[in-house]
Backbone as ProteinMPNN parsed JSONL, in Angstrom:
{"seq_chain_A": "MVKSMTGLGLAGIVAAAGLGSGAGCFTSSSGGESGSSSGGGGSSSGASSSGGSSSGSSGGSSSGSSGSSSGANDGASEGSSASDAGGDAGNFDSCSVVTQAEASSAIGETVTAGVLGNATVEGGLACVFYGPSSPTPHDPNVAQTDSVRVVVVEGPDALTWYENYKSMVSPQAISGYGDQAYYDGYASLSVMKGDYYLRVDVEPADSAPSLTDEEQLAAAILPSL", "coords_chain_A": {"N_chain_A": [[8.812, 49.975, 33.631], [11.376, 50.922, 33.153], [14.232, 49.255, 32.602], [16.957, 49.127, 33.425], [19.368, 51.207, 34.993], [21.815, 51.594, 34.019], [23.723, 51.869, 31.194], [21.735, 51.183, 29.367], [20.666, 52.933, 27.418], [18.998, 55.206, 25.141], [17.953, 53.999, 22.841], [17.488, 51.398, 23.712], [15.594, 51.753, 25.819], [13.47, 52.888, 24.438], [12.671, 50.753, 22.867], [11.997, 48.935, 24.903], [9.879, 50.199, 26.095], [8.007, 50.067, 24.192], [7.763, 52.087, 22.373], [8.626, 52.179, 19.796], [9.228, 53.104, 16.358], [9.197, 56.238, 14.59], [6.499, 56.209, 14.208], [5.311, 55.525, 16.56], [4.358, 56.156, 20.001], [3.876, 59.557, 21.142], [4.495, 61.025, 18.826], [2.583, 62.23, 17.433], [2.237, 64.925, 16.996], [4.144, 65.495, 15.225], [4.211, 63.911, 13.011], [3.852, 64.471, 10.184], [5.428, 66.633, 9.967], [8.254, 66.679, 9.888], [8.603, 65.874, 7.354], [7.841, 67.907, 5.708], [9.369, 69.483, 4.005], [10.947, 67.69, 2.456], [8.892, 66.207, 1.548], [7.673, 67.651, -0.356], [7.523, 66.986, -3.004], [5.418, 65.209, -3.19], [3.232, 66.888, -2.756], [3.356, 68.542, -4.987], [2.869, 66.688, -6.966], [0.301, 66.004, -6.327], [-1.012, 68.394, -6.899], [-0.734, 68.459, -9.649], [-2.369, 66.354, -10.345], [-4.809, 67.429, -9.688], [-4.963, 69.611, -11.46], [-5.026, 68.251, -13.85], [-7.484, 67.112, -14.056], [-10.349, 67.015, -15.921], [-12.927, 66.33, -15.766], [-14.222, 67.002, -13.409], [-14.098, 69.342, -10.776], [-14.133, 68.687, -8.078], [-13.214, 66.046, -7.921], [-10.563, 66.36, -8.785], [-9.597, 68.007, -6.774], [-9.74, 66.317, -4.551], [-7.903, 64.36, -5.319], [-5.599, 65.892, -5.371], [-5.293, 66.559, -2.666], [-4.805, 64.049, -1.63], [-2.361, 63.429, -2.852], [-0.704, 65.366, -1.708], [-0.767, 64.632, 1.014], [0.395, 62.079, 0.867], [2.976, 62.727, 0.007], [3.926, 64.16, 2.207], [3.936, 62.177, 4.2], [5.807, 60.355, 3.145], [8.086, 61.943, 3.188], [8.379, 62.336, 5.926], [9.246, 59.855, 6.837], [11.763, 59.663, 5.835], [13.258, 61.775, 6.819], [14.867, 65.032, 6.888], [17.45, 67.153, 5.589], [19.446, 69.448, 7.556], [19.683, 71.865, 6.269], [17.396, 71.953, 4.796], [15.433, 72.409, 6.588], [12.292, 73.231, 8.048], [9.01, 73.154, 7.953], [5.694, 72.976, 9.42], [3.846, 75.788, 10.788], [4.931, 76.816, 14.008], [6.529, 74.662, 14.447], [9.491, 73.685, 15.716], [12.78, 74.014, 14.511], [15.115, 71.94, 15.377], [17.729, 71.636, 14.545], [18.647, 74.17, 14.231], [19.825, 75.189, 16.476], [22.05, 73.81, 17.25], [25.342, 72.85, 16.406], [27.307, 70.965, 14.016], [29.94, 70.738, 14.861], [29.689, 71.108, 17.641], [28.17, 68.867, 18.366], [29.951, 66.861, 17.62], [32.074, 67.376, 19.374], [30.857, 66.749, 21.801], [30.344, 63.958, 21.682], [32.808, 63.024, 21.104], [33.988, 62.338, 18.637], [34.145, 62.444, 15.032], [31.202, 63.506, 13.431], [28.284, 63.168, 11.299], [26.613, 65.694, 9.294], [23.756, 67.323, 10.751], [20.521, 65.781, 10.647], [16.967, 65.928, 10.255], [14.396, 64.306, 12.121], [11.527, 62.463, 13.37], [10.762, 63.089, 16.767], [11.295, 60.775, 19.451], [10.284, 60.437, 22.048], [8.892, 62.691, 22.737], [6.984, 65.575, 21.614], [7.616, 67.266, 18.468], [10.656, 67.857, 16.501], [13.587, 65.932, 16.0], [17.044, 66.62, 15.899], [19.563, 64.929, 14.416], [22.777, 63.503, 14.678], [25.293, 61.465, 13.282], [27.777, 59.095, 14.223], [30.807, 57.408, 13.021], [30.427, 54.672, 13.511], [27.779, 54.176, 13.679], [24.799, 52.28, 13.186], [23.746, 51.281, 9.905], [21.046, 51.259, 7.512], [20.84, 54.778, 8.289], [18.346, 56.018, 10.421], [16.594, 58.679, 11.245], [14.271, 58.777, 12.687], [14.233, 57.006, 14.767], [15.94, 56.01, 17.789], [19.445, 55.466, 17.73], [22.583, 53.79, 18.292], [25.849, 55.307, 18.716], [25.376, 58.05, 18.133], [24.086, 61.425, 18.206], [21.369, 63.053, 19.569], [19.232, 65.787, 19.458], [16.562, 67.552, 20.727], [14.207, 70.132, 20.537], [11.403, 71.551, 21.906], [9.012, 73.993, 21.527], [6.858, 76.399, 23.062], [3.454, 76.478, 24.501], [2.926, 73.788, 25.061], [5.282, 72.651, 25.767], [6.124, 72.276, 28.471], [4.314, 70.329, 29.226], [5.135, 68.078, 27.705], [7.675, 67.769, 28.796], [7.1, 67.126, 31.505], [5.58, 64.845, 31.071], [7.383, 62.936, 29.981], [9.06, 62.822, 32.154], [7.47, 61.538, 34.027], [7.585, 58.961, 33.158], [10.018, 57.861, 33.666], [12.808, 57.336, 35.964], [13.569, 60.017, 37.288], [16.465, 62.053, 37.83], [17.197, 64.842, 39.56], [18.813, 67.67, 38.178], [20.942, 70.358, 38.644], [21.579, 73.802, 37.66], [21.005, 74.141, 34.994], [18.973, 75.788, 32.79], [15.566, 76.465, 33.845], [14.727, 74.259, 35.23], [15.814, 70.851, 35.453], [16.397, 67.405, 34.538], [17.962, 64.182, 34.695], [17.372, 61.216, 32.935], [18.265, 58.858, 33.915], [19.517, 56.909, 32.392], [19.957, 57.616, 29.713], [19.361, 60.292, 28.648], [19.356, 63.921, 28.951], [17.073, 66.226, 30.163], [15.811, 69.494, 29.849], [14.125, 72.377, 31.011], [13.541, 75.604, 29.904], [12.178, 78.607, 30.206], [9.714, 78.774, 27.742], [10.706, 76.611, 26.415], [11.541, 73.241, 25.814], [14.237, 71.264, 26.098], [15.882, 68.384, 25.049], [18.607, 66.248, 25.321], [20.561, 63.705, 23.977], [23.282, 61.723, 24.078], [24.885, 59.148, 22.653], [27.438, 57.077, 22.666], [29.253, 54.641, 20.641], [30.517, 52.428, 21.858], [30.238, 52.589, 24.603], [28.449, 53.472, 27.64], [25.772, 55.926, 27.601], [26.709, 59.283, 28.378], [26.271, 61.451, 31.015], [27.837, 63.656, 31.531], [28.77, 64.378, 28.969], [26.345, 65.096, 27.822], [25.559, 67.227, 29.406], [27.548, 69.033, 28.693], [26.874, 69.537, 26.011], [24.279, 70.548, 26.298], [24.824, 72.917, 27.683], [26.059, 74.35, 25.682], [23.969, 74.75, 23.909], [21.804, 76.021, 25.277], [22.132, 78.927, 25.558], [21.095, 79.799, 23.133], [18.414, 79.578, 23.326]], "CA_chain_A": [[9.243, 50.252, 32.259], [12.818, 51.142, 33.082], [14.908, 47.999, 32.876], [18.248, 49.311, 34.079], [19.825, 52.585, 35.015], [23.198, 51.668, 33.544], [24.125, 51.364, 29.89], [20.65, 50.753, 28.498], [20.606, 53.83, 26.263], [17.66, 55.579, 24.696], [17.457, 53.011, 21.889], [16.97, 50.275, 24.482], [14.389, 52.088, 26.574], [12.376, 53.086, 23.487], [12.186, 49.428, 22.508], [11.393, 48.337, 26.084], [8.625, 50.886, 26.388], [7.079, 49.874, 23.09], [7.563, 53.332, 21.648], [8.828, 51.885, 18.374], [9.819, 54.126, 15.516], [8.509, 57.516, 14.583], [5.06, 56.027, 14.137], [4.841, 55.136, 17.875], [3.806, 57.175, 20.891], [4.454, 60.88, 21.258], [4.919, 61.603, 17.558], [1.406, 62.672, 16.695], [2.325, 66.325, 16.604], [5.234, 65.729, 14.29], [4.233, 62.853, 11.992], [4.062, 64.954, 8.832], [6.143, 67.894, 9.997], [9.624, 66.591, 9.43], [8.612, 65.591, 5.926], [7.199, 68.981, 4.972], [10.195, 69.981, 2.915], [11.301, 66.627, 1.532], [7.676, 65.643, 0.99], [7.089, 68.617, -1.274], [7.275, 66.357, -4.29], [4.091, 64.636, -3.177], [2.272, 67.968, -2.886], [3.374, 68.98, -6.372], [2.215, 65.668, -7.759], [-1.121, 66.102, -6.073], [-1.508, 69.555, -7.613], [-0.821, 68.1, -11.059], [-3.554, 65.536, -10.519], [-5.957, 68.313, -9.649], [-4.991, 70.401, -12.681], [-5.254, 67.418, -15.019], [-8.837, 66.579, -14.055], [-11.244, 67.832, -16.713], [-14.293, 65.851, -15.598], [-14.863, 67.556, -12.209], [-13.128, 69.981, -9.901], [-14.086, 68.03, -6.785], [-12.342, 64.883, -8.036], [-9.177, 66.82, -8.856], [-9.223, 68.514, -5.462], [-9.514, 65.17, -3.688], [-6.656, 63.744, -5.738], [-4.505, 66.765, -4.972], [-5.098, 66.419, -1.23], [-4.194, 62.756, -1.4], [-0.961, 63.504, -3.256], [0.011, 66.161, -0.72], [-0.621, 63.831, 2.221], [1.356, 61.018, 0.601], [4.315, 63.299, -0.04], [4.341, 64.505, 3.562], [4.259, 60.966, 4.922], [7.071, 59.828, 2.63], [9.176, 62.788, 3.658], [8.567, 62.142, 7.357], [9.986, 58.627, 7.077], [13.133, 59.798, 5.374], [13.975, 62.848, 7.477], [15.351, 66.027, 5.95], [18.707, 67.743, 6.009], [19.312, 70.669, 8.329], [19.545, 73.003, 5.372], [16.039, 71.922, 4.263], [14.513, 72.476, 7.716], [11.191, 74.177, 7.912], [7.883, 72.536, 8.593], [4.513, 73.758, 9.658], [3.98, 76.865, 11.762], [5.059, 76.36, 15.374], [7.38, 73.487, 14.498], [10.833, 74.196, 15.939], [13.887, 73.343, 13.83], [16.126, 71.655, 16.393], [19.071, 71.776, 13.97], [19.032, 75.581, 14.188], [20.46, 75.61, 17.729], [23.213, 72.973, 17.54], [26.204, 72.702, 15.24], [27.989, 69.695, 13.831], [31.144, 70.767, 15.701], [29.279, 70.924, 19.033], [27.785, 67.47, 18.522], [31.181, 66.084, 17.515], [32.823, 67.561, 20.616], [30.154, 66.071, 22.89], [30.481, 62.51, 21.593], [34.231, 62.725, 21.024], [34.37, 61.807, 17.341], [33.539, 63.157, 13.913], [29.833, 63.09, 13.14], [27.698, 63.687, 10.07], [25.77, 66.871, 9.455], [22.496, 66.978, 11.384], [19.318, 65.546, 9.848], [15.758, 66.001, 11.052], [13.511, 63.151, 12.171], [10.518, 62.559, 14.416], [11.212, 62.833, 18.127], [10.817, 59.465, 19.866], [9.598, 60.444, 23.349], [8.22, 63.961, 22.95], [6.583, 66.176, 20.351], [8.651, 68.047, 17.804], [11.61, 67.244, 15.589], [14.917, 65.646, 16.518], [18.198, 66.835, 15.028], [20.374, 63.743, 14.695], [24.129, 63.439, 14.122], [25.757, 60.079, 13.347], [29.196, 58.79, 14.243], [31.213, 56.439, 11.992], [30.024, 53.3, 13.833], [26.325, 54.1, 13.802], [24.223, 51.288, 12.266], [23.146, 51.774, 8.662], [20.846, 52.655, 7.128], [20.482, 55.704, 9.353], [16.923, 56.362, 10.49], [16.483, 59.723, 12.265], [13.015, 58.651, 13.423], [14.422, 56.109, 15.9], [17.228, 56.166, 18.462], [20.475, 54.519, 17.33], [23.852, 53.998, 18.964], [26.845, 56.151, 18.059], [24.66, 59.197, 17.585], [23.71, 62.532, 19.094], [20.011, 63.525, 19.273], [18.849, 67.029, 20.143], [15.162, 67.91, 20.457], [13.706, 71.339, 21.191], [9.968, 71.789, 21.758], [8.749, 75.376, 21.915], [5.463, 76.803, 23.163], [2.701, 76.141, 25.71], [2.92, 72.343, 25.327], [6.634, 72.189, 26.097], [6.168, 71.775, 29.851], [3.542, 69.079, 29.263], [6.008, 67.011, 27.218], [8.746, 67.631, 29.784], [6.565, 66.42, 32.657], [5.116, 63.539, 30.64], [8.524, 62.019, 29.933], [9.548, 62.706, 33.533], [6.635, 60.569, 34.724], [7.837, 57.639, 32.602], [11.364, 57.419, 34.023], [13.205, 57.598, 37.352], [14.373, 61.226, 37.061], [17.437, 62.542, 38.8], [17.246, 66.293, 39.405], [20.111, 68.233, 37.816], [20.902, 71.807, 38.844], [22.488, 74.62, 36.864], [20.614, 74.176, 33.579], [17.637, 76.32, 32.587], [14.738, 76.652, 35.032], [14.738, 72.965, 35.908], [16.367, 69.814, 34.577], [16.561, 66.079, 35.13], [18.573, 63.107, 33.919], [16.406, 60.116, 32.994], [18.874, 57.728, 34.597], [20.188, 55.952, 31.516], [20.257, 58.011, 28.338], [19.236, 61.663, 28.17], [19.188, 65.065, 29.85], [15.944, 67.078, 29.797], [15.919, 70.825, 30.458], [13.096, 73.376, 30.72], [13.984, 76.989, 29.993], [11.068, 79.396, 29.684], [8.77, 77.962, 26.981], [11.466, 75.644, 25.625], [11.945, 71.961, 26.386], [15.41, 70.731, 25.415], [16.354, 67.059, 25.467], [19.877, 65.909, 24.691], [20.92, 62.296, 24.125], [24.574, 61.422, 23.462], [25.063, 57.701, 22.794], [28.635, 56.552, 21.996], [29.083, 53.293, 20.087], [31.052, 51.351, 22.679], [30.157, 52.899, 26.033], [27.131, 53.943, 28.052], [25.566, 57.369, 27.463], [27.407, 60.037, 29.415], [25.613, 62.678, 31.462], [28.804, 64.748, 31.38], [28.735, 64.787, 27.567], [25.056, 65.744, 27.572], [25.604, 68.534, 30.068], [28.398, 69.884, 27.855], [26.122, 69.944, 24.83], [23.169, 71.4, 26.743], [25.396, 74.229, 28.02], [26.328, 75.042, 24.42], [22.704, 75.042, 23.225], [20.875, 76.844, 26.051], [22.161, 80.372, 25.268], [20.34, 80.079, 21.913], [16.986, 79.41, 23.607]], "C_chain_A": [[10.755, 50.35, 32.148], [13.52, 49.882, 33.495], [16.152, 48.184, 33.729], [18.642, 50.755, 34.021], [21.217, 52.728, 34.438], [23.322, 51.059, 32.17], [22.995, 50.946, 28.977], [20.544, 51.616, 27.267], [19.186, 54.083, 25.833], [17.094, 54.566, 23.729], [16.847, 51.833, 22.628], [15.682, 50.59, 25.182], [13.218, 52.345, 25.658], [11.786, 51.748, 23.096], [11.449, 48.792, 23.674], [10.039, 48.93, 26.375], [7.597, 50.69, 25.304], [6.823, 51.131, 22.301], [7.781, 53.154, 20.161], [9.513, 53.011, 17.648], [8.997, 55.371, 15.576], [6.999, 57.376, 14.543], [4.475, 55.682, 15.495], [4.307, 56.298, 18.666], [4.576, 58.474, 20.791], [5.015, 61.434, 19.962], [3.759, 62.192, 16.788], [1.516, 64.113, 16.237], [3.381, 66.567, 15.556], [5.238, 64.778, 13.113], [4.506, 63.369, 10.608], [4.955, 66.152, 8.782], [7.543, 67.787, 9.458], [9.712, 66.317, 7.95], [8.095, 66.742, 5.098], [8.035, 69.498, 3.828], [10.535, 68.884, 1.926], [10.071, 65.989, 0.923], [7.021, 66.563, 0.003], [6.758, 68.009, -2.614], [5.885, 65.782, -4.355], [3.044, 65.705, -3.362], [2.172, 68.44, -4.323], [2.652, 67.993, -7.261], [0.721, 65.744, -7.598], [-1.722, 67.252, -6.827], [-1.681, 69.251, -9.091], [-2.067, 67.27, -11.317], [-4.795, 66.39, -10.561], [-6.108, 69.071, -10.953], [-5.364, 69.565, -13.883], [-6.657, 66.865, -15.085], [-9.757, 67.504, -14.815], [-12.69, 67.455, -16.474], [-14.963, 66.415, -14.36], [-13.846, 68.121, -11.277], [-13.033, 69.276, -8.57], [-13.177, 66.818, -6.827], [-10.901, 65.281, -8.058], [-8.72, 67.302, -7.511], [-8.912, 67.383, -4.521], [-8.193, 64.507, -4.021], [-5.473, 64.572, -5.289], [-4.225, 66.627, -3.496], [-4.406, 65.116, -0.919], [-2.726, 62.778, -1.746], [-0.155, 64.262, -2.242], [0.255, 65.367, 0.536], [0.409, 62.746, 2.037], [2.772, 61.55, 0.599], [4.815, 63.626, 1.344], [4.73, 63.267, 4.337], [5.567, 60.362, 4.456], [8.232, 60.636, 3.161], [9.444, 62.573, 5.122], [9.401, 60.914, 7.629], [11.446, 58.765, 6.691], [13.929, 60.813, 6.179], [14.424, 63.853, 6.44], [16.611, 66.66, 6.475], [18.465, 69.035, 6.753], [19.08, 71.861, 7.427], [18.15, 73.079, 4.779], [14.995, 72.117, 5.347], [13.435, 73.506, 7.477], [10.009, 73.638, 8.655], [6.74, 73.5, 8.798], [4.768, 74.818, 10.715], [4.033, 76.285, 13.166], [5.945, 75.145, 15.527], [8.836, 73.936, 14.582], [11.876, 73.347, 15.226], [15.025, 73.135, 14.819], [17.548, 71.793, 15.859], [19.547, 73.231, 13.945], [19.787, 76.036, 15.439], [21.683, 74.778, 18.096], [24.026, 72.787, 16.265], [26.827, 71.313, 15.184], [29.22, 69.62, 14.723], [30.803, 70.534, 17.172], [28.885, 69.477, 19.301], [29.016, 66.567, 18.505], [31.995, 66.169, 18.803], [32.184, 66.786, 21.762], [30.375, 64.564, 22.863], [31.936, 62.072, 21.423], [34.69, 62.094, 19.729], [33.693, 62.634, 16.249], [32.152, 62.615, 13.641], [29.365, 63.698, 11.825], [27.011, 65.022, 10.348], [24.431, 66.424, 10.042], [21.378, 66.759, 10.381], [18.116, 65.552, 10.784], [14.953, 64.716, 10.974], [12.48, 63.375, 13.254], [11.147, 62.295, 15.777], [10.579, 61.531, 18.614], [10.038, 59.482, 21.177], [8.955, 61.784, 23.672], [7.795, 64.535, 21.603], [7.749, 66.919, 19.723], [9.544, 67.239, 16.897], [12.951, 67.046, 16.276], [15.958, 66.004, 15.468], [19.21, 65.752, 15.385], [21.701, 63.8, 13.949], [24.638, 62.008, 14.311], [27.273, 59.98, 13.352], [29.517, 57.706, 13.224], [30.759, 55.011, 12.254], [28.515, 53.15, 13.984], [25.768, 53.105, 12.791], [23.623, 51.953, 11.031], [22.074, 50.793, 8.203], [20.445, 53.512, 8.327], [18.991, 56.014, 9.285], [16.74, 57.395, 11.592], [15.2, 59.661, 13.075], [13.113, 57.722, 14.628], [15.801, 56.334, 16.505], [18.194, 55.074, 18.008], [21.758, 54.824, 18.102], [24.802, 54.807, 18.088], [26.168, 57.328, 17.36], [24.411, 60.24, 18.663], [22.331, 63.003, 18.641], [19.712, 64.761, 20.113], [17.415, 67.358, 19.734], [14.815, 69.174, 21.233], [12.219, 71.467, 20.865], [9.692, 73.181, 22.31], [7.253, 75.614, 22.048], [4.773, 76.28, 24.414], [2.679, 74.66, 26.039], [4.274, 71.81, 25.771], [6.707, 71.59, 27.5], [5.399, 70.468, 29.984], [4.388, 67.905, 28.818], [7.129, 66.724, 28.217], [8.272, 66.786, 30.967], [6.102, 65.014, 32.286], [6.265, 62.536, 30.595], [9.079, 61.786, 31.334], [8.775, 61.639, 34.297], [6.897, 59.134, 34.269], [9.173, 57.05, 33.036], [11.591, 57.598, 35.522], [14.133, 58.806, 37.328], [15.309, 61.567, 38.213], [17.578, 64.042, 38.56], [18.672, 66.762, 39.141], [20.007, 69.756, 37.944], [21.859, 72.515, 37.888], [22.14, 74.725, 35.392], [19.17, 74.647, 33.451], [16.9, 76.575, 33.888], [14.674, 75.393, 35.878], [15.249, 71.919, 34.922], [16.412, 68.48, 35.308], [17.261, 65.153, 34.141], [17.643, 61.912, 34.039], [16.991, 58.836, 33.582], [19.635, 56.77, 33.711], [20.579, 56.523, 30.166], [20.269, 59.506, 28.073], [19.025, 62.685, 29.283], [18.058, 65.927, 29.316], [16.036, 68.389, 30.563], [14.715, 71.667, 30.041], [13.703, 74.76, 30.909], [12.898, 77.853, 29.368], [10.055, 78.498, 29.013], [9.462, 76.939, 26.097], [11.758, 74.383, 26.441], [13.072, 71.414, 25.512], [15.721, 69.349, 25.954], [17.568, 66.68, 24.639], [20.215, 64.46, 25.007], [22.207, 62.041, 23.359], [24.869, 59.944, 23.713], [26.276, 57.201, 22.011], [28.415, 55.103, 21.559], [29.465, 52.206, 21.079], [31.086, 51.667, 24.172], [28.765, 53.438, 26.35], [26.999, 55.442, 27.8], [26.16, 58.111, 28.658], [26.665, 61.313, 29.75], [26.543, 63.869, 31.296], [28.807, 65.278, 29.948], [27.454, 65.554, 27.259], [24.979, 67.116, 28.236], [26.446, 69.519, 29.251], [27.615, 70.418, 26.658], [24.954, 70.863, 25.198], [23.665, 72.813, 27.054], [25.69, 75.038, 26.753], [25.051, 75.503, 23.727], [21.861, 76.079, 23.945], [20.95, 78.349, 25.784], [21.36, 80.757, 24.019], [18.817, 80.003, 22.139], [16.464, 80.53, 24.5]], "O_chain_A": [[11.343, 49.909, 31.16], [13.411, 49.473, 34.651], [16.356, 47.432, 34.682], [18.279, 51.46, 33.079], [21.754, 53.833, 34.366], [23.059, 49.871, 31.986], [23.253, 50.4, 27.905], [20.351, 51.096, 26.168], [18.282, 53.296, 26.114], [15.897, 54.281, 23.764], [15.804, 51.32, 22.223], [14.754, 49.782, 25.153], [12.079, 52.063, 26.028], [10.568, 51.601, 22.998], [10.4, 48.178, 23.484], [9.142, 48.234, 26.852], [6.444, 51.092, 25.457], [5.797, 51.253, 21.633], [7.203, 53.878, 19.35], [10.277, 53.778, 18.233], [8.193, 55.558, 16.489], [6.287, 58.341, 14.82], [3.256, 55.55, 15.606], [3.861, 57.3, 18.107], [5.748, 58.504, 20.415], [5.937, 62.248, 20.0], [3.91, 62.605, 15.638], [0.954, 64.486, 15.207], [3.523, 67.679, 15.046], [6.156, 64.814, 12.294], [5.316, 62.779, 9.893], [5.239, 66.666, 7.7], [8.001, 68.636, 8.692], [10.767, 66.5, 7.343], [7.92, 66.587, 3.889], [7.501, 69.908, 2.797], [10.437, 69.08, 0.714], [10.166, 65.306, -0.097], [5.907, 66.289, -0.444], [5.829, 68.45, -3.291], [5.227, 65.831, -5.394], [2.052, 65.475, -4.055], [1.084, 68.706, -4.832], [1.926, 68.372, -8.179], [-0.039, 65.58, -8.552], [-2.828, 67.13, -7.354], [-2.633, 69.709, -9.722], [-2.74, 67.428, -12.335], [-5.716, 66.143, -11.34], [-7.206, 69.179, -11.501], [-5.949, 70.077, -14.837], [-7.009, 66.21, -16.066], [-9.942, 68.655, -14.42], [-13.596, 68.161, -16.918], [-16.185, 66.321, -14.252], [-12.833, 67.48, -10.996], [-11.959, 69.257, -7.969], [-12.439, 66.572, -5.873], [-10.072, 64.628, -7.424], [-7.581, 67.049, -7.12], [-7.94, 67.45, -3.768], [-7.44, 64.13, -3.123], [-4.453, 64.025, -4.871], [-3.065, 66.579, -3.087], [-3.529, 65.059, -0.057], [-1.913, 62.209, -1.018], [0.967, 63.865, -1.927], [1.356, 65.405, 1.085], [1.218, 62.5, 2.931], [3.678, 60.906, 1.127], [5.988, 63.406, 1.648], [5.73, 63.273, 5.055], [6.361, 59.9, 5.276], [9.257, 60.074, 3.545], [10.597, 62.615, 5.55], [10.199, 60.916, 8.567], [12.285, 58.023, 7.202], [15.157, 60.729, 6.223], [14.374, 63.574, 5.242], [16.826, 66.702, 7.686], [17.41, 69.653, 6.61], [18.346, 72.778, 7.794], [17.741, 74.139, 4.305], [13.799, 72.007, 5.078], [13.639, 74.512, 6.797], [9.997, 73.658, 9.886], [6.799, 74.667, 8.412], [5.759, 74.768, 11.443], [3.276, 75.37, 13.49], [6.101, 74.639, 16.639], [9.362, 74.507, 13.627], [11.863, 72.12, 15.319], [15.81, 74.05, 15.071], [18.476, 72.039, 16.629], [20.717, 73.496, 13.669], [20.329, 77.141, 15.467], [22.293, 75.009, 19.139], [23.472, 72.591, 15.184], [26.865, 70.589, 16.179], [29.518, 68.564, 15.282], [31.539, 69.843, 17.876], [29.228, 68.922, 20.345], [29.109, 65.619, 19.285], [32.54, 65.168, 19.27], [32.889, 66.227, 22.602], [30.573, 63.953, 23.913], [32.258, 60.894, 21.579], [35.691, 61.379, 19.719], [32.785, 63.42, 16.518], [31.946, 61.402, 13.622], [29.979, 64.63, 11.306], [26.851, 65.422, 11.501], [24.02, 65.279, 9.854], [21.292, 67.467, 9.378], [18.236, 65.219, 11.963], [14.835, 64.108, 9.91], [12.545, 64.367, 13.98], [11.966, 61.388, 15.924], [9.452, 61.212, 18.235], [9.2, 58.607, 21.392], [8.511, 61.984, 24.803], [8.207, 64.03, 20.559], [8.758, 67.171, 20.381], [9.245, 66.093, 16.56], [13.395, 67.899, 17.045], [15.775, 65.724, 14.283], [19.661, 65.671, 16.528], [21.75, 64.103, 12.756], [24.44, 61.409, 15.368], [27.964, 60.671, 12.603], [28.606, 57.138, 12.622], [30.705, 54.207, 11.323], [28.036, 52.087, 14.381], [26.219, 53.084, 11.646], [23.063, 53.047, 11.108], [22.185, 49.599, 8.482], [19.796, 53.035, 9.257], [18.447, 56.244, 8.205], [16.73, 57.033, 12.768], [15.043, 60.403, 14.045], [12.181, 57.652, 15.429], [16.72, 56.791, 15.824], [17.82, 53.905, 17.91], [21.993, 55.96, 18.513], [24.586, 54.968, 16.887], [26.361, 57.565, 16.168], [24.512, 59.969, 19.859], [22.137, 63.317, 17.467], [19.916, 64.768, 21.326], [17.098, 67.433, 18.546], [15.089, 69.278, 22.428], [11.828, 71.488, 19.698], [10.092, 73.505, 23.428], [6.465, 75.101, 21.253], [5.421, 75.706, 25.289], [2.436, 74.297, 27.19], [4.393, 70.634, 26.116], [7.285, 70.521, 27.693], [5.783, 69.596, 30.763], [4.378, 66.852, 29.456], [7.482, 65.568, 28.449], [8.953, 65.848, 31.382], [6.216, 64.092, 33.093], [6.144, 61.422, 31.105], [9.516, 60.682, 31.66], [9.346, 60.918, 35.116], [6.47, 58.19, 34.933], [9.435, 55.87, 32.802], [10.675, 57.968, 36.257], [15.354, 58.646, 37.346], [14.987, 61.393, 39.388], [18.023, 64.467, 37.494], [19.617, 66.315, 39.791], [19.081, 70.364, 37.407], [22.81, 71.923, 37.378], [22.885, 75.327, 34.618], [18.252, 73.989, 33.94], [17.516, 76.865, 34.913], [14.576, 75.462, 37.103], [15.13, 72.084, 33.708], [16.46, 68.431, 36.537], [17.165, 65.319, 32.925], [17.167, 61.616, 35.135], [16.283, 57.839, 33.728], [20.337, 55.894, 34.217], [21.463, 55.967, 29.514], [21.13, 59.967, 27.323], [18.584, 62.363, 30.386], [18.074, 66.32, 28.15], [16.304, 68.403, 31.764], [14.328, 71.675, 28.872], [14.303, 75.051, 31.944], [12.713, 77.841, 28.151], [9.57, 77.551, 29.633], [8.873, 76.45, 25.133], [12.166, 74.453, 27.6], [12.874, 71.138, 24.329], [15.815, 69.154, 27.166], [17.556, 66.779, 23.412], [20.163, 64.038, 26.162], [22.23, 62.13, 22.132], [25.079, 59.535, 24.856], [26.163, 56.926, 20.817], [27.508, 54.427, 22.045], [28.806, 51.168, 21.139], [31.87, 51.08, 24.917], [28.006, 53.808, 25.455], [28.001, 56.156, 27.785], [26.12, 57.633, 29.792], [26.451, 62.161, 28.884], [26.098, 64.967, 30.961], [28.843, 66.49, 29.736], [27.475, 66.542, 26.524], [24.4, 68.05, 27.683], [26.097, 70.694, 29.132], [27.689, 71.603, 26.334], [24.675, 71.836, 24.497], [22.998, 73.794, 26.723], [25.581, 76.264, 26.754], [25.046, 76.525, 23.04], [21.258, 76.936, 23.299], [19.908, 79.004, 25.784], [20.985, 81.92, 23.864], [18.035, 80.327, 21.245], [15.281, 80.55, 24.839]]}, "name": "protein", "num_of_chains": 1, "seq": "MVKSMTGLGLAGIVAAAGLGSGAGCFTSSSGGESGSSSGGGGSSSGASSSGGSSSGSSGGSSSGSSGSSSGANDGASEGSSASDAGGDAGNFDSCSVVTQAEASSAIGETVTAGVLGNATVEGGLACVFYGPSSPTPHDPNVAQTDSVRVVVVEGPDALTWYENYKSMVSPQAISGYGDQAYYDGYASLSVMKGDYYLRVDVEPADSAPSLTDEEQLAAAILPSL"}
């Protein structure tokens, strides 16, 4: 699966592995989560359909459920701003542990405010920051160059996701971060600390991802976990 250990980047390996966009592998636990706040419009619309049904409560209820589901799916595809973060119970807001200034320092340029999207290789939500050369339109559900992606998975499944991604790459053990950590060899740093799985991916526009940059960002985030 791993084509090269140098300069491939997470965007390349996701494509090579057939992971695709947010609708691909390892997003089942987060498909509707990142859209929970921005998809609220769909839920409201569904409720209106239910309230407007005078011929039968069951029909209105079904319509309301459909509207809610549609709103969540639409929101998931768009991502939501850090200030709108929320989601279902147990869904960790990755933007709550990293700042725009920290992401900017790691990649060495000014970046946008963080937005939430589906994680591409593990469960949970990714907090994504974009540099000025990042391709547009921005899609937080897929890896893009000139960006910083931070994902935190919390709870009993965190170690499972950590080990699952580890089995898909050629991991290089990294010491000094959390309980255990590894570099995937081309794009990102994964760290386990207690019940938290942190993955950091710093991808400059015109150079290969830098482990040094990712270690810097991980060191800034870990005290919050």
